C-alpha positions in Angstrom: 0.0 0.0 0.0 2.8 2.4 0.9 4.4 1.6 -2.4 1.2 2.6 -4.3 1.0 5.9 -2.4 4.7 6.7 -3.2 4.0 5.9 -6.9 0.9 8.0 -6.9 2.8 11.0 -5.3 5.7 10.6 -7.8 3.3 10.6 -10.8 1.4 13.6 -9.5 4.7 15.5 -8.9 5.9 14.7 -12.4 2.5 15.8 -13.9 2.6 19.1 -12.0 6.3 19.7 -12.9 5.4 19.2 -16.6 2.3 21.4 -16.3 4.3 24.1 -14.6 7.0 24.1 -17.3 4.4 24.6 -20.1 4.1 28.3 -19.6 2.6 30.3 -22.4 4.1 33.6 -23.4 1.5 36.3 -24.0 2.1 38.8 -26.8 1.8 42.4 -25.9 -1.1 44.2 -27.5 -0.6 47.0 -30.0 -1.9 49.5 -27.5 0.8 48.4 -24.9 3.5 48.7 -27.5 2.4 52.2 -28.5 1.8 53.3 -24.9 5.5 52.7 -24.3 6.8 54.0 -27.6 8.6 57.3 -27.8 11.5 58.9 -29.7 14.1 57.6 -27.3 14.5 54.0 -28.4 17.7 52.2 -28.6 18.5 50.0 -31.6 20.3 46.7 -31.7 23.9 46.7 -32.9 23.9 45.0 -36.2 26.2 45.2 -39.3 24.5 47.7 -41.6 26.0 50.5 -43.7 24.8 54.0 -42.9 22.2 54.2 -45.7 20.7 50.9 -44.6 20.6 52.0 -40.9 19.0 55.4 -41.8 16.5 53.6 -44.0 15.7 51.1 -41.2 15.3 53.8 -38.6 13.3 56.0 -40.9 10.8 53.2 -41.7 10.4 52.4 -38.0 9.8 56.1 -37.1 7.3 56.6 -39.9 5.4 53.4 -38.9 5.4 54.4 -35.2 4.0 57.8 -36.2 1.3 56.2 -38.4 0.4 53.8 -35.6 0.0 56.7 -33.1 -2.0 58.6 -35.7 -4.5 55.8 -36.2 -5.0 55.6 -32.5 -5.5 59.3 -32.3 -8.0 59.5 -35.2 -10.0 56.6 -33.8 -10.5 58.3 -30.5 -12.6 61.3 -29.4 -9.6 63.7 -29.3 -10.8 65.2 -26.1 -9.7 62.6 -23.5 -6.6 62.6 -21.5 -5.2 59.6 -23.4 -5.7 61.4 -26.7 -3.7 64.3 -25.5 -0.9 62.0 -24.4 -0.9 60.3 -27.8 -0.8 63.7 -29.5 2.1 64.8 -27.3 3.9 61.6 -28.3 3.3 62.3 -32.0 4.7 65.9 -31.6 7.8 64.4 -29.9 8.8 63.0 -33.3 9.2 66.5 -34.7 12.2 68.7 -34.1 9.9 71.8 -33.8 6.5 70.5 -32.6 3.9 72.1 -34.9 0.4 70.7 -35.4 0.3 72.0 -39.0 3.0 69.6 -40.0 0.8 66.6 -39.3 -2.7 68.0 -39.8 -3.0 67.1 -43.5 -2.1 63.4 -42.8 -4.6 63.3 -39.8 -7.4 64.8 -42.0 -6.7 62.3 -44.7 -6.8 59.4 -42.3 -9.9 60.7 -40.6 -11.8 61.2 -43.8 -11.0 57.6 -44.9 -11.7 56.2 -41.4 -8.3 54.5 -41.4 -7.8 51.9 -38.6 -4.4 50.7 -39.7 -1.5 52.0 -41.9 1.3 49.9 -43.3 4.4 51.5 -44.6 5.7 49.8 -47.7 8.7 50.6 -50.0 10.9 53.3 -48.7 13.8 55.2 -50.4 16.0 57.7 -48.5 17.8 60.4 -50.5 19.3 63.8 -50.4 18.0 66.6 -52.6 19.7 70.0 -53.1 17.3 72.9 -53.1 19.1 76.2 -53.5 21.9 76.2 -50.9 20.1 73.7 -48.7 20.5 69.9 -48.7 17.3 68.1 -47.7 17.2 64.6 -46.3 14.1 63.0 -47.7 12.3 59.7 -47.5 9.9 58.7 -50.2 7.6 55.8 -49.3 4.3 54.1 -50.0 1.7 53.8 -47.3 -1.4 51.6 -47.5 -4.4 52.5 -45.4 -6.7 49.7 -44.1 -10.2 49.8 -42.6 -11.4 47.9 -39.5 -11.9 44.8 -41.6 -8.3 44.9 -42.9 -9.5 45.9 -46.4 -7.4 48.3 -48.4 -8.6 51.9 -48.6 -5.8 52.8 -51.0 -2.1 53.2 -51.3 -0.5 56.6 -51.3 2.9 58.0 -52.1 4.3 60.3 -49.4 7.5 62.2 -48.8 8.9 63.2 -45.4 11.8 65.5 -44.6 13.9 64.4 -41.6 17.0 65.3 -39.8 19.5 63.5 -37.6 20.8 65.6 -34.7 24.0 64.5 -33.0 23.7 63.9 -29.2 27.0 63.8 -27.5 27.5 60.7 -25.3 30.8 59.9 -23.7 33.1 58.3 -26.3 30.3 57.7 -28.7 28.6 59.5 -31.5 24.8 59.1 -31.4 22.0 60.6 -33.3 18.4 61.6 -32.6 15.9 61.3 -35.4 13.4 64.0 -36.0 10.9 64.8 -38.7 11.0 68.3 -40.1 8.0 68.0 -42.4 5.6 65.1 -42.7 3.9 64.7 -46.1 6.1 67.2 -47.9 5.0 68.4 -51.3 8.1 68.5 -53.6 8.3 71.2 -56.3 7.8 70.0 -59.8 10.7 69.8 -62.2 10.9 73.2 -64.0 11.8 71.8 -67.4 9.0 72.6 -69.8 7.7 70.2 -72.3 8.6 70.7 -76.0 11.8 71.3 -77.9 15.0 72.1 -76.1 18.1 73.3 -77.8 
């Protein structure tokens, strides 16, 4: 009898040990990810050239800003959480100005966008007069609440990388200067040229 009890206790302890080890990892919700997102993230050290790194960071910042924008446009815009989300969005700009984001917010609001996916992205430098502009041209696809496409749009943003001195390292902070920049058309007229 004592042997049966010992066998029973051993089987129960093995069962509980196996059950305890089968812990499921919960994925964080999009809201939790965005609640903790800001412009002060660190990036993993990987082997990338500078153009790839800038393109990666730019894509991530644009996607973060679109995620915050969809949260903001889906809310009432008069609650405390909406004001916190708006302040987070303005933190992505070097000089916080609501006009720089208003056209994008109006477009997303009119289409009732629930999700935005950033597609192809190309970073480049453009010389305009005596200024050199850092630009990122990309496609963004807007989706509704049922994950149906509302359209794909070509957008251009102007950004800057500001150096932040850290002891023995050279680090940069990423800021948008203009979101949804309208580039001037090429001034070459159609027709004959000599």
